[in-house]
C-alpha positions in Angstrom: 99.8 90.3 66.2 100.2 90.1 69.9 100.8 93.4 72.0 104.5 94.0 73.1 105.2 93.3 76.6 105.8 96.5 78.7 108.3 97.2 81.1 107.5 96.6 85.0 109.9 99.1 85.6 110.8 102.6 84.3 112.7 105.5 85.0 111.8 109.3 84.2 114.7 111.4 82.6 115.7 112.8 85.9 116.2 109.3 87.6 118.3 108.3 84.7 120.7 111.4 84.7 121.2 110.6 88.8 121.7 106.9 87.7 124.4 108.3 85.3 126.0 110.6 87.9 126.2 108.1 90.6 127.3 105.4 88.2 130.5 107.6 87.3 131.3 107.7 90.9 130.4 104.4 92.2 130.5 102.1 89.1 128.1 99.6 88.3 124.8 99.7 90.4 121.9 97.9 91.4 118.3 98.5 92.6 115.8 97.1 95.5 112.2 98.4 96.2 112.5 98.7 99.9 109.4 97.3 101.4 109.7 99.6 104.7 111.3 99.5 107.5 114.1 102.1 108.1 113.7 103.7 104.9 110.1 103.5 103.9 109.0 101.9 100.8 111.4 103.5 98.4 114.2 102.7 95.8 117.2 101.6 97.1 120.7 102.3 94.8 123.6 100.2 95.9 126.7 99.6 94.2 126.3 96.5 92.5 126.8 93.5 94.7 126.4 95.5 97.9 123.3 94.3 98.8 122.4 90.2 98.7 119.7 89.4 96.4 117.7 86.3 98.0 115.4 83.5 96.7 112.3 85.6 97.4 113.2 88.3 95.4 112.8 88.8 91.6 114.3 90.7 89.2 111.8 93.3 87.9 113.8 95.0 85.1 116.6 97.3 84.2 116.7 101.3 84.7 119.5 102.9 83.1 120.8 99.2 82.1 121.2 98.7 85.9 119.2 95.7 87.2 116.0 96.5 89.7 115.0 93.8 92.1 112.0 93.4 94.5 110.7 90.8 97.1 108.4 88.1 95.7 105.8 89.5 98.7 105.9 93.0 97.5 105.7 92.1 94.0 102.1 90.7 94.9 100.9 93.9 95.8 102.5 95.9 92.9 102.2 93.6 90.5 99.2 95.4 88.5 101.0 98.7 88.1 104.1 99.6 86.4 106.9 101.5 88.9 108.1 104.6 87.5 111.2 105.5 89.1 111.7 109.5 89.6 113.9 111.7 91.5 112.7 114.9 93.9 114.5 117.3 96.4 115.2 115.6 99.4 117.4 113.4 101.5 117.2 110.0 99.9 117.4 106.6 102.2 120.3 106.6 104.7 121.6 103.1 102.9 120.8 104.6 99.2 123.7 106.0 97.4 121.8 108.9 96.5 121.9 110.0 100.3 124.5 112.6 100.0 123.4 114.4 96.5 120.4 116.1 97.9 118.0 114.7 95.7 116.4 111.2 96.4 114.5 108.2 94.3 110.9 108.0 94.7 108.9 105.3 93.2 105.6 106.2 91.4 103.4 103.6 89.5 100.5 103.6 87.4 97.8 100.5 86.7 98.7 98.7 83.3 95.8 98.8 80.9 93.8 95.8 79.7 96.3 95.0 76.5 99.4 95.7 78.6 97.7 93.1 81.4 96.9 90.6 78.8 100.7 91.0 77.5 102.3 90.7 80.7 100.0 87.2 81.4 100.8 85.6 78.3 104.4 86.3 78.7 104.1 84.9 82.2 105.6 88.1 84.2 102.9 88.4 86.4 
């Protein structure tokens, strides 16, 4: 019996609640893990189709049924960790939809354990 493949991105209940709130206002959403520049290294939330995904980006998974992307270069740095999207009080990124809510998405992470890593490797996900 093989180990189940762990999700590469998950969301806390608080993040899922904010996603639903934003979906009610903006419709379908998408996420992109920013790698820096203007808004730092933060998960950015956009209306579906408002951010162009390129050949150097990869779909990491889904949170709240919304796609979550990351650049391949950044994935190489973080591939040993599961991204956990959370919410904290504060102003979000200027381009991210949660900005006006007084809450912002935040990426936390944890290292995969050995069986999880083996399952990801066997599935060709890393």
